[in-house]
N, C-alpha and C positions, 0 to 999 in steps of 0.2 A: 589727777593732779595736774594743774596747769603749768606751762613752761615757766611762767613768771614766779611760781612758787618753788619749782624744783631747782632752778639754776640761780645762782647768786650774781648780781651785778656789782663789780668793784671798780670804782673810779679813783683817779689820783686824789690823794688827800690834800694836795696843794695845786694851784694853777700855774706856778712857776717852779722850775726845778733846775738843779745842777746835776751833772753826770760825772762820776769818777770813772775814768776809762774813756779813751778817745780812739779806739781801734774798731774792729769789725762789729762788735756787739753794739757799740754806740750808734753805728750807722743803721742798724736794724731797729734799735729801741726808739730812736728819735721819731720815726714814722708812727709808731704805736702811741707815743706820748702825745703827738700832735692830734692824732685821731681821737684821743680821749680828752682833748681840750686843755692840755698842759703845755706850756711853753718852756723849751729848753733855753736857759739864759747864760750858762757857762759850762766849761769842761775843765776837769782836773786830770792830769796824767803826767807823772814825773819821769817818763822815758825821755831822755834828752834829745833823741832824734825824732820824736813823734810829731807828725804834721797833722793839724786839725782837719778832720773831714768836713768841718763847717766853718769856713773862713770868716763868716760874719760874727762868730761867737768868740769871746775871749777863751784862751787856753792857758791854764795856770799849771806850773810845773810843781805840783805837790802842795802839801798843806802850808808850807812857808809862804809861797807866792799867793795862795788863796786868801790868807788872813787879811792883808791890807784891803783887798776888794770887799771883804765881808764887813769891814768897819763902816761902809757906806750902804749896807743892806740890812733889811730886817730879816734876820735868820728865821724867825718864827713863821714868816710868810713863805719860806722856801722849802721845797721838798728835795729829795735826792734819790738818784738811782745809781747803783754800783754795777757798771758794765764790764765786769770781769768774769770770765768763765772759769770752769774747773780745769785743772785740779787746785784752784785757788779759792775754794769755798771758805776756807778759814780766813782769807783776806777780806772777802766780802763782809764777813761778820766783824772783823776788826775795824774796817772802815765804817761800817754801820754804827759801831759803838762810838767812834771818833766824832762822827757827824751828828748823831743824836745828842751827844754830850755838848756839842756846840750850839744846840737849839734847832737843828734841822729836823724835818719830819720825813721818814722813809716813804717813798712813793710805791704803791702797788701798781705794777705795770701788767695789765691783763688785756690782751688783744680782744677786740669785740667778738671774734669767732671762737675764742676759748670758752670752755664750759666748766664752771666750778660749782659743784653741787651745794645747795643751800645748807646741807647738814655737815659739810666739811669744815674743818678748822684751818684757817689760812693765816700764816704768820706774816709779820711785817716785811715789806720789801720783796714780796714774791714777784717773779716775772714769769708770766704764762704766755707763750708764743702762739701764733695762729693754729687753731685746731686742737690745742691741748685740752685734755679732759681729766677732771678729778671727780671721782664718784663718791657715793654715800659714806659718811662718817670717816673719811680719810683725814689725816692730820698732816699738814704741810708746815714745816718749821720756817723760821725767818730766813730771808736771803736764799731761798731755793729757786732754782731755774728749771722751768718745765718747757722744754723745747718743742718745736713744731710737731704736731700730731703725736705727741707723747700721751700715753694712757696710764693713769694712776687709778687702779680699781678700788673697790670698796674696802674700807677699814685698813688701808695701808698707812704706815707712819714714815714720814720723811723727817729726819732730824735736821737741824740747821745746816745751811751751806751745801745742801745736796743739789746735784744737777742730774736731770733725766734727759738723755739725748734725743734727737729727732727720731720719731717712730718707735721709740722704746716702749715696752709694755711691762707694767708691774701688775700681776694678777692679785687677787684679793689677799689681804692681811700680810702683805710683805712689809718688812721693817728694814729701812736703810739708815745706817749710822751717819753721824755728822760728817760733812765735807766729802762724802763719797760721790762717785760719778758713775752712772749707768750709761754707757755710751750708745751711739746710734744703733737702732735696730735690735738691741738686746731684749731678751724675754726673761722675766723672772717669775717662776712658778709660785703658786699660792703658799703662803705661810713661811716662806724662806726669809732668813735674816742675813743681812749684809752688814759687816762691821764698819767701824769708822775708818775714814781715810783710805778707802779701798776704791779701785777702779775695776769696773766690769767692762771688758773689751767689746768693741762693736760686733754685733751679730751673735754674741754669746747666748747660750741658753742655760740659765741658772736653775738647777733642780734640787740643790741642797744648800745648807748654810755656808757662807763664805766668811772667813775670819777678817779681822781688822788689819789694815796696813799691808794689803797685798794687791797685785794685779792678777785678775782671773780672766781667762779667755777660753774659747772653745765650746764644743757641744758634746757632752755637757761641760759647763765651765769648771775649770780647775785652777787653783792658784799656781802661777808660773814664776812669780818674782815677788820679793818683799819691797815695800815702800817705806822710806824714812818718815817718821812723824814730822809733820810740817813745823818748821821753826817759828818761834814767836818773833824772832828778829828779822822780819822781812817787810819790805815795802812794795806795794803793788803799783804797777804802771801799765795800764792797758791790759794786754794779754801776757805780760811778763812779770817777774818779780826779781828783785836783787837783794842781796844780804846787806843789812845795815846794822850798826851798833847803836843800841838805845842809850 
């Protein structure tokens, strides 16, 4: 089987994009965007003290400030990237819904050194960093983050909003629930299920199922604390969130 058949090439769906989030992840993502031939044209981040890492680009403080600028743009020609890491996967999905509803197209951000198997199902807005690998028949939900040198083996399922940390390994047929985070260097053994809204600590080794809404650490990993279900009444800005009333 040739390499061109085995591995999928995913390029940005648009040649111009905005990015929601103007902190560290934005600084990483912009280089991948440009290497893939997509121009970043604006940033959105409603943290009041946020300073743009790209002074030449406009920075809008949330949706309210963005809207006047959009009146002079063709939204259908613009893509978007949500540069917000976990534990805010639920916010990536909320912002995804907001921007697609306004006519934007989610951009798939796949570093040229990442490898996504042709038989894998890849959701909208995936971000795959340098050296990330997704193997046969895996299913990756929308707005998932696959960090540097992460490995998602065959037949794994990642529901929406999942993040896999740098160097983390998911062996075959692992199932990770929505908005969960497998942190740096963790290892998840075959056929293990991880519940929704759960954090697997850095360096943990997961040998059995982990329930939803917990923080699990150690070797073998065990739940050490409960996590509150993410609130629907939150607004994301960069790497932070704040409570707002709808």
